[in-house]
C-alpha positions in Angstrom: 0.1 0.0 -0.1 1.2 3.4 -0.8 1.4 6.0 1.9 -1.3 8.2 0.5 -3.7 5.0 0.5 -2.8 4.3 4.0 -3.6 8.0 5.0 -6.9 7.8 3.4 -7.8 4.5 5.2 -6.7 6.1 8.5 -8.8 9.1 7.8 -11.9 7.0 7.1 -11.2 4.8 10.2 -10.9 8.0 12.3 -14.1 9.5 11.0 -16.1 6.3 11.7 -14.7 6.1 15.2 -15.5 9.5 16.0 -19.2 9.1 14.8 -19.5 6.0 17.0 -18.1 7.8 20.0 -20.7 10.5 19.5 -23.5 7.9 19.1 -22.4 6.2 22.3 -22.5 9.3 24.4 -26.1 10.0 23.1 -27.1 6.7 23.9 -25.6 6.9 27.5 -27.4 10.2 28.0 -30.8 8.8 26.8 -30.3 5.8 29.2 -29.5 8.2 32.2 -32.6 10.2 31.2 -34.7 7.1 31.3 -33.3 5.8 34.6 -33.8 9.3 36.2 -37.6 9.1 35.1 -37.9 5.6 36.4 -36.3 6.5 39.7 -38.7 9.5 40.2 -41.6 7.4 39.2 -40.7 4.7 41.8 -40.1 7.1 44.5 -43.2 8.9 43.7 -45.3 5.7 43.9 -43.9 5.0 47.3 -44.5 8.6 48.5 -48.2 8.3 47.2 -48.7 5.2 49.2 -47.4 7.0 52.2 -49.8 9.9 51.4 -52.7 7.5 51.5 -51.8 6.8 55.3 -51.2 10.6 55.9 -47.6 10.4 56.6 -45.7 12.3 53.9 -42.2 13.0 55.0 -41.1 16.5 55.5 -38.6 18.2 53.1 -36.0 18.0 55.8 -36.7 14.3 56.5 -36.8 13.2 53.0 -33.2 11.9 53.0 -34.0 9.8 56.2 -37.2 8.5 54.6 -35.6 7.3 51.4 -32.8 5.7 53.3 -35.1 3.9 55.4 -37.3 2.8 52.4 -34.7 1.7 49.9 -32.5 -1.4 49.7 -28.9 -0.4 50.1 -26.3 -1.8 47.8 -22.7 -0.9 48.3 -22.0 2.4 46.2 -25.8 2.8 45.7 -27.0 6.4 46.0 -30.8 5.9 46.0 -31.4 9.6 46.7 -29.3 10.6 43.8 -30.2 10.8 40.1 -27.9 9.0 37.6 -25.7 12.2 37.3 -25.1 12.0 41.0 -27.1 15.1 42.0 -29.4 14.6 45.0 -33.1 14.3 44.0 -35.0 17.3 45.3 -38.2 16.7 47.1 -40.6 19.5 47.7 -43.9 19.6 49.6 -46.4 22.0 47.9 -48.9 21.4 50.7 -49.8 18.5 53.1 -51.1 16.3 50.3 -49.0 17.4 47.2 -45.3 16.9 46.5 -42.9 17.1 43.6 -39.6 15.2 42.9 -36.9 16.8 40.8 -33.8 15.6 39.0 -31.5 18.3 38.0 -30.7 16.5 34.7 -27.6 16.3 32.8 -26.3 19.8 33.6 -26.6 19.0 37.3 -28.3 22.3 38.0 -31.8 22.8 39.3 -34.5 25.0 37.6 -33.1 24.6 34.1 -34.9 23.3 31.1 -33.4 19.7 31.2 -34.8 19.1 34.8 -37.0 16.0 35.1 -40.1 16.6 37.4 -42.5 14.1 38.8 -45.6 15.5 40.4 
């Protein structure tokens, strides 16, 4: 193979590799988004069961509540979203709450937040 042919082949391989890396990153972000939504729904369902008993935790007591109601696995951060940001729990009144994941940017109150009400 001539040097020019080898350079062309190398350029093609590099181009394909870059495309695959970008696709992988997009797939990881979609998976994290889906996992965050799943976490919020599951925690929300548990909180709705607590609500029927009239015992929603306070905002200050949410961390203790979630630790008491989740199975602990070493390294598991059940009260955190897939990006490692703690899930925000807010009581709107005695019967209504919301759960928020800060999303990929790890900042609350931005457009990529994921909210369960």
